[in-house]
Phi, psi and omega in degrees: 000311178204162183285132175291159173231155184292131172283133184295329181279315187265330186086347179282153179275130183222174174295148183296156177259352181227141178299333178289343182265003182286125172229126178251115179298144174306321184292329180286322177297315180297320182297313181293321173304313179296318175295323175295325187298337179255012174079020179298138168278127187248123177237129174259126175238126184221129171278127182228079181273010182297330176285320180296327182275353180082012182281330178210189183244159177299320180301313180297322177293322173300318183293323179298312182297319173303316178301320181292317180298318181294327177295324178285318179303319179297344172256012175080021184247131181229151176263152180281330180201140173230125182227141182235144172245116182260011177276153169215136185301329185248029182291173178251346178270112185301332178283346177244008184258142176118184180287148173210171177264001183264333183295120173295136033266007173297141182276011193307312181297318179303309184295317176301318180291319181298316177297306183297322181277354180064037182281121179299156181294335184272002180278131181298136180234139179230144173237117181251132179197169184245014185221162176300321184293330178293316183296309181305318181291317177302312177302314182299330180265009176078022184258161174278128188255140178236117177266119177267116184268068177291122181304324182289348180243022184295342178286355175263000177242119182262351180091009184267006179245159182233085181286164177291328179216151175234126180225164184264356181208153180292333175296311178296323171304315176297323180295326174300314182295312182300320180289341180073028175297134180250328181232148188293145176278152177306132175079010182294133178231000000 
């Protein structure tokens, strides 16, 4: 979706907390374009706990999200649904702290999107993500899963998941979906 930036406190790369830091890689734009070209319904589901943790505000996160959507819209690309979970079980904001059914690895956002968009049960579902919780949510929602092994987000992967596919780029993930691949080819990385 967008290029991660180094978090000042942890040093780990995360989604930006400021709209000015949003960079959408050309590869991500191309991936979304390819998916749209075959009529894929595109749903974004994103855990965004920074406000719950007191790292930023919901307003700042909304500005970041608006900047990301605008970057895709500038290329004529739109998503069918975008859902965010701002909760965190160990947050400092009482309104955003505690358990919820939307935070991945729960499939809550995916299930809600499927229901709201009226997607039939017999339609192929795919989950593309760069973290273990993305793959867990996709599995729980009955989707074919693709783990994008983006180096900047390696801290989100503990190796405890078994995705259907592992790829090195979001563009290759999109190509798998477009091709309708269900099982890894020998030597696929």
